[in-house]
N, C-alpha and C positions, 0 to 999 in steps of 0.2 A: 708559190710562197709555202714554206713548212708550216705545219699546224701547230707546232710547239711554240711559237713566239706569241707573247702575249701583248695587249694593246698597249700597255705602258712601254714595253720595250720597243715596240714597232714605232711608237711616237718618238721615243728618244733616238732612234735611228734616224728617223726623218728629220728631227731638229738638227743632229749633227749634221747630215747632209746640207740642209740649209745654211747653217753656220759657215760650213766648209766653202760652200759656193759663194755666199755672200761676201767672205773675207777675201777671196781671190778677186771677186768682180769689183771690190772696193780697192784692191792692192793692199790691204791690212795685212802684211806678212805676220806679225804678231798675232793676230786673231787666227791666222791659218795655223800657225805653230800651235795654238791652244786647243785645237780640235784633236791634237795626237795626245796619247798617253804620256805622263810625266817621265815614265822611266820604260826602256825597251820598245820605243816606238821605231816604225821603220816606214819609209816611203820611196818608192821605185817608180819611174816613168821609163816605160821600155816599149820598142816598137813591137806589132804583132810579129814581125818575122823573126826577130830574136827572142821573143817570148816562144813561140812556137818551136823554134831549134834548142831551146834551152841554154841559149848564150847569155852569159852574164853580162854583157855590155848593155848599158843602159844611158839614156839622155841624163836622167838624173838617179843616184844611188845614194840614199841617204839611210844607211843601215843601223842607225842608231839614234836615239834623241839628241845627241850632241850634234850630229850632222845636220838634222833637221834646224837645230838652233844656229847653226853655221850658216845655213842657207838663208835664214833671215838676216842674219848679219851681211852676207854677201849682197843680196839685193838692195838691202835698205842703206847700207853705208859703203861698201866697197865698190860696188857697180854703180851707185847713185850717180847719174847725171852721164853716163857712158854709154847708154844705149837709147835707141828710139823709143819714146815712150809708146804704148798701146794700152787699149782696154779690152777686157774679156767680158763675155756672157756666156756662162755655163748652164746647160740643160742636162737633167738627168732623170733617168727612169729606172727605178729598182726592178729587177729581174727575177731573182730570186734570194731567200734567206733562210738559212739552216743553222739550227742551234749547233754550237761547237764545245759546249760545256763550260761550266764556271762562268756563267753570264756572259758568255762570248757566242757571236754569231759570225758566220760565213755569209757575206752578202755580195752580190753580184749587180752591178747595174750598168746599162749604158749611158754614155755620154756624148754630147756635142758642145764643142767651144766655138763660139763666134768671136772674132777680132777685129777691132776697129783701130787703125793706126791714127795718130794724132793728124786731123786735116784730111783724113783718106775716107775710103768706103769700108763697109763692113763685109768681111768674107768668113767663110768656114776656117778655121785654124785647124782643126782635127776632129775626129771622132774616135770612140772607141769603148772600152769596157772598164769600169773599176772593180777590182776583185779586193774585198776588205775583211779584214778581221777586226771587229768591233767587239768592245767590251762595255757593258752597262755598269756604271759606277753610280749607285744610287738612284736619282732620278734623271740622270744624263747618261751620254754615250761618249765614248772616245775612240779613235782609230788607235789599234795596236799595230796594224800595218794596213797600207794603202797600196795598191800596185794599179797604177794607171797605164794601160795596155792600148797605145794609140795604133789607130789603122793606117796612117799614112806612111808611104814608104819615104817620102820626101816632105819635110814640113816646109811650109810658104815663106818662113823667115826664121831668125835665130829666136831662141826661146829664153825667156828670163825667168818667167813665173812658173811655179808649178801647174800641172793639169788639174 
């Protein structure tokens, strides 16, 4: 990890990661969206193969804050009751953190997501790497960009919730 990050900024980044994972594991899409910057935020969920080849095809491609808000509406209103419910448990480990200027940091973290279908068993949904641009705003942090690059070539089920 870079020597330029302060303890307060590191704590804010950790709190952001915790809030993000808690929101997804509770299925609270509004709380998930609140972890992103109010303007100019981006979220992408892309396979390692497409990322490595520079292909723009992504499982989720929210290239502005409006699309992040649309995702919340789709999951909570449009798709409600149309998909088989499942629960997730996210695990994360920060791998690197480098200053990117203007109270921003480039952060890379490894992740594993476990999935439990209603009435089913728990299995690994996928693993991968988060590549983030995080901005410190006062005492807290927000994602300006989150890129979830997942390892699986084929996911074990359809995906409703972000990674």
